[in-house]
N, C-alpha and C positions, 0 to 999 in steps of 0.2 A: 504494500500499499504506499501510497505518498505520505512521508512525513512533514512535507511543507505545508502545516496548516497554520491558520492564525493563532496567535498567541491565547486570545480568547477560549477557541476551540479546545486548545491543548490543556488549559487550565480546568474548563469544564469536564473533559475527559477524565483528568485527574481526580476531579471532585466525585464523579460518577464511579471511577474504579474504586475509590476509597469505601464509598457507600457500599459498594457491591461487596468489598471484601468484608466490611463489618457485618453484613447481612448473612453472608455465607458462614463465617466463623461463628458468629452468634447463633445462628440456627442449628449448626452442627453442635455446638455446646449444648443447647437446649434439649435437642433430640437426644444426646449422648447422656445428659443427666437423667431424662426420662427412662432411657434403657438401663442405667445403673440402679434406678430405684426397684427394679425387678429382679427377682432371683432366679430367673430362668432364661434360656435363649428364645428370642422371639425375631421374627421377620420385622423390617422396619415399619411395614403397613399395620402389623398387629398392634404397635404401640397406639396407634390412632383409631383402633377398631371400635365399634360401638360397645359401650359399657366398660371399656377398659378405664382404670383409675389415671392413667397417663395420657388420655385422649386429648384433653385440652392442652396440656404442656406440648404434646406432640404436634398439635395443629399449629400452634405459634412458632414452633421451630421450623416446621415444614414450610409454613407461609414466608418465614424469613430466607430461608433456602430459594424459595420460588423467586422472591423479589431479587435475590442476589443474581440468579440466573439471567433474569429479564435485564438486569443492569448491566452484566457483563455484554450481553447482546447489544446494549447501546453502545458500549466503548468499542465493539468489534464490528460496528456497522458498515465500515468501509473496508472490510476485507473480502476478497473473492479468491477462491482457489483456482489453480491451474490445472487441476485434474480435469480432463476433457468430460468425463461422464458426470462430473459434479459441479461444472462451471455455472450451471444455471441456477444453482441454489446457494445462496449466501450462508456462511457459517453463523451469521447473525439469526438469519430466518430459522435455522435449524435449532438454535438456543431458544428462540421464542417459542416454537412448535413444542419443545421440551418442557419449558415453562408453563405453556398453556395446558399440556397434558397433565403435568403434575398438579395443576391448579384443579383439573376435573376429579383427579384421584383425592385430592384434599377435601373437595366438596361431597364426594361420594365415599365415604370411609367404608371399609368392609365390614361385614357382620362379625360378631364375636369368634375370635379365632381364626379370622380369615380362612374359610375352608378352601379346600382345593377345588378347582373348577371341574375337576374329573369325579367329584362325589356328589350325592344328592342333596348334601347340606347347602351346596352353593346356591345364594340368591342372586337376584338381578344386579343388586348393587355390588356384589363380589365381582361378577363379570365387568361392570363398567369400572371399578376401582383397578383391577387387576389388569385389564387390557389398556387401559390409559396409562398406568405405570410402566408397562413393558414398552410401549410405544415411545414414551417419554426418554426411557434409558436408551431405545434405538436412535432417537433423534439426537440425544447428546453424544451418543458414539459417532454419528454422521458429522457432527460439528467438530469433533476432534480429529476425525480422519481428514477432514478438509485441509488440515494444517500439516499434512504430510508432505506438502511441497514447499514448505517454508523456506526461504533463503537461509534464515538462522538454523544452523545444523542441529543444535540442541532443542530448539522449538519443534522442529520436523521429528525428531527421534522421539521427544517426549510425548507429542501429540500421537504419533503412529503407535507407539507402545501402550500409551495409555488408552486409546480408542480400542486397541485389540484386547487389552486386559479387560476393560469394563465390559466389552460385549462378550467375552468368553466367561469370565467371572459371574456375570449377572446371569447369562444364560444357564450356567451350571447350577447356580443357585436357584433358578427358577424350575429347572428340570427336577431338582431334588424336592422342591416344595410340591409340584404337581404329582409326583411319585410317593408323595408323603414318607419321604426319607429322613435322614438324619436332620433334625431342625438345628442341632448345634453347628454343624458344617454349613448348611444351606444358608442360614441367618448370618453367619459370620461372613461367608462370601458376599452376600448382598451389602453389608457394611462396608467391606473393603472396596467393592466396586464404587459405592457412594463416595467414599473417601478420596480415592483417586480422581473422580469426577470433579470434585470440589478443588482439590489441589490444582488440578489442571486449570480451571477457571481462574483461580487466583494468579497463576503464573501467567496465563494470557492477558488478563487484565494489567498486570503490572509491567509486562513486557511492551504492552501497547502505549504505556503513558510515562515510563521512565525517560528521563531528560537524556540519558545517553544513548537510549535507543533511537530518540528523535533525530539524532545526527546521521542515521543511515536507514535504508529501507528494510522494513520487515516485511517481505513479500511471500505470501503464499500465492501470490495473487496478480490480478491485473487491477490497476485502479478503476473505480467505478466513476460515473460522470460526476458525482456529487463532489468528489475529491479532487477531479482532473481538472475542474473549472475554478478559476480564481474566485475567492469569496468575497462577496461586497461587504461583509462584516467586519 
């Protein structure tokens, strides 16, 4: 992307990136505290399930994380991948989709215990919640993999490794959940995947606004028209 942006835009991006970092870290801490309050392994969604004592606390943390995702999307709005088959989708759009889908999952919490969709106990709300969450993870992985062509080698490596790790780890945890397998392993994998995603977003937001990075291109991409035309502001 072009780093030749007006000073006001650079400052605004730094403020938004800082707010995103606060939301992501605060949300992760709140969810972590909710998890620590229980004496058994649970999937993330189960913390906010109907009737759970941690439901309200989880919703606060979840909404903070969602706000952080959307704010990171704002910071990365002028990035476009150079991958031919993904060029038509902005990483920011993928993050907005992830945030919107997580918002649906937050608005429709699963029933007590978040029963597997392969069982008779699954209700309509379980289908809505789980499908939205799975698609949100997929959109997040897409955003990460779009940085695989970053000119900054460590950004490319971090994004490629992170995207593949989140996809494979979340998928493994999901399969274990559907099969009603070991909850200890499945839930732990889900938390690991979520943590990787949060760390990646923090890193991308920081790289985008760091003054040192502003002196050279961080291109996954081709500048879009908004940043390639001189600003009048």
